[in-house]
N, C-alpha and C positions, 0 to 999 in steps of 0.2 A: 080179246082180253076180257076176263071175267069181271064181275062187279067188284069183287074183293081186290083183284089186281089193279083195277082202275082207281079204287080208293087209295091204295098204297102209293100208286103213282102220283096222285094229286097231293098226298101228304108229303112225299119227297120233294116235289116241285115247290109246293107252298113253303116248306121248311127253308129251302134255299132262298126264295124270294123274300120271305119275312125276315130272314137273318140279314139280308143285304139292304132292304129298304124299310123294314118295319111294316106294321099292319096298315097304317094310313098311306104309306107310299106304294102299296101293292093293290092292284085292281083285279077284279074277277076276270076281266078280259085277258090280262097278262098271264094269269094262272091257266086259263083255258087254252090260250095260244101256245104256251110252253108245253102243255100236255097234248096238244093236237086234237082238242075236243071243243065243243061249243059251250057257251056259258051255262045253258040249262043243265049240263052234266054236272058241273060244279055245284049248282043249286040242289040238284037231285041228291047228291051224296052228303052235302054239308049245310045246305040251306043258305050258303053265302060264304064270303071270305072270313067273317067272324067265327062261324062254326068251324071252318077249317083251321083257323088260327088257334081256337080253343083246344082242339084235339092235339095239335102239334105241341102246344105248351104243356098240356097234361102229360103227354108221353115223355117229354124231356124232363119234366118235374119228377115223375115216378122213376125214370131211369137213373137220374143223378141221386135222388134220395136213396134208392135201393143200393147203389154202389157204395155210398158213404156209410150207410147203416150196416151193410155187410162187412165193410172194412173195420168198423168200430167193434163189431161182435166177433170178428175172426181172430183177434189177437188176445193174449192173456196179459202181457205186460203193458203198462199204460203208455210207455214211450212207443211201443210197437203199434198200439191203437192209433196214436196221433200220426205216426208215420204212414200207416196204411190209409188212414182217412185223407191225409194230404195227397198221397200218391193217387188215391182213387179219384179225387176231384181233378187233379192235374191230368190224369189219363183221360178222363171224360172230356176235358177241354181240348186236349190234343187230338182225340179221335172224333169228337163231335163239336167242332168249333161253331158250326151254324146253330146247333141246338143251344149252346151256351150263350151265344150272342142274343138269341131270342129271349132266354131266361133273364139275362141281366138287364134287358130293356124293361122288364116287368110286364105283366099282362096288361092288355088294353082294357080300359074301363068298359064295363058292361059285358065282358065275355064270360064272367063267372068262373074264370080259371085261376089256378094258383099263380103266385108271383114269386120272383126270386127272393123277396123279403120273407114271404111265408115259407118258402123252401128252407131258407137258412134258419127260420124259427123252429121248424120241425127237426132239423139236424141238431140245433142247439138243445132241443128237448131231450134228444137221445144222449148227447154229451152230458147234459145236466144230471140225468139219471145215473150215469156211470160215475161222474164226479161225486155226487151225493153219497153213494155207497162207499167210495174210497175215503171221503172226508170223515164219515162216521167211523170207519175202521181205524183211522189214525187219531181219532179224538178231536178233529177239527169241527168248526161250526159249519154244518151243511147248508145253512142259510146263504152262504156265499157261493154255493155251487152254481146258481143261475148266472151270476155275474161272470164267474170264470168261464162258464160254457159259452156265453156270448162273446167274451174276449177271444177265446181260442178259435171259435168258428169265424168270427169277423176277420181275424188275422189271416186265416187260410183263404177265406172267400175273396177278400180284397186283393191279396197277392195273386190269386187265380185270375182275377179280372185284369190286373196289370200284365200278367204273363200271357194272356190270350193274344195280345198284339206283339209283344217283344220276342217271345219264344226262346229267349236265352237267359240263363243257361238251360241245360236239359232238365226235364221234370224231376229226376231223382235228386239232382243237385239242389233244385229249388226246394223240394220237400225236406231235404236234409237241413237247409238253412232255416226253414220255418220251424222245424222241430228243435233245432239248436237254440233258437231264441225262446221258444215256448218252454223247453225243458230246462235249459241252463240259466236263462236270464242274461241280461247284458253283462253282468259282472263275471259270469263264468262261461262265456262263449268258447266253444271248441274252434281252434283256428282252421281245421279241415274237417267239417262235419260230414257224416256219411250215413246213409240209411242201412247199409250192410253191416250187421253186428260184428262180423269177423274183421272187416276193414276198420271199423270204429275201434275195436279192441287193439288192433295193431297200431293204430294212430295214437291211442292213449298210452300204449307201452313205449312208443317212440318219444312221446312228449315227456313221459316219466324219466326216460334215460337222459333226455336233454336237460331236464331239471336237475337230475343227479350230477350230470357233468358240469353244469353251470355252478351248482353249489360247491362241488369239489374245486373248481377253478377259483371261485370266490374265496374259499377257505385257504387255498394255497397262496393267493395274492395277499390275503390278510396276514398269513404267517410270515411272508416275506417282508411285508411292511413293518410288522412288529420286530423282526430281526434287524432291519435297517435302523429302526428307532433305537433299539437297545445298543447297537453298535455306535451310533452317533452319541448316545449318552455316555458310553464308556470313553470315547475319544474326548469328549468335553471334560470329563472328570480328570483325565490325564493332563490335559492342557491347563486345567485350573489348579496346578500344584502351588507350593510356597512361592510368594512373589519376591521376598528378599532372600536371594541365594547366599548373602553374606552372613546370615545368622548362623551361629555355631550350634552344633548339636548340644543337647542338654548336658551330657557328661563332660564335654569340654568346658562348658561354662562353669560347672561345679569345680573342676580341677583348677582352672585359672583363679577362681575366687580363693581357693585354699592356699595356693602359692602366694598370693598377695598378702593374705593374713599372716602367713609364716614369716615373710620378709619383714 
């Protein structure tokens, strides 16, 4: 095995052990034993477990940052940017669970490496830049862009941490729900969100048809209710005729009066 191959082997083994036990819970002896080498080999390549840990964290940091940044820059529409960024993070978690576990633990003090918090800060910086441009274009106050960026990144990141262990539902469904909340807000949530634009459009069309059908049904029910009310009113008017059926019509009264006067 070449020196480069040995280094990669140690990084792979260290990554697995650090994800499972953390830096403090992992010893140089365990790393060397798992790699089938002596402790001096580990020291030769990395100077100790701290050096190995630092390289592992830096690699994961750059990998995830690159994925999310690329996702943000690969789409034009802002909903698509958010969808791709969420999918990028979830894909990284699904494909690199050990790396993500190491990142969310934060870097160990004294290693000089980046932490999950600093990673999120860098991602938020990218999002802030994008939002600031959009805010200016729409005449909004771009001073609010940092706050919105932190909110969006925090929502995706914390959901990712939760999903790391539960893994249900699937990543596309999770991303769809994240974007549903971020894009529509609680008052306008889509009942069946989807990251596929075609499926989303079909769902919106289905919802619109349901609304039209419900509205037509409501209008029909309202018309029936109005007809019943009108019918009841007409019936009541018929039943409320003259109470004294013995009263003579007006012309009969006049005729009787005339006859009496003649007599």
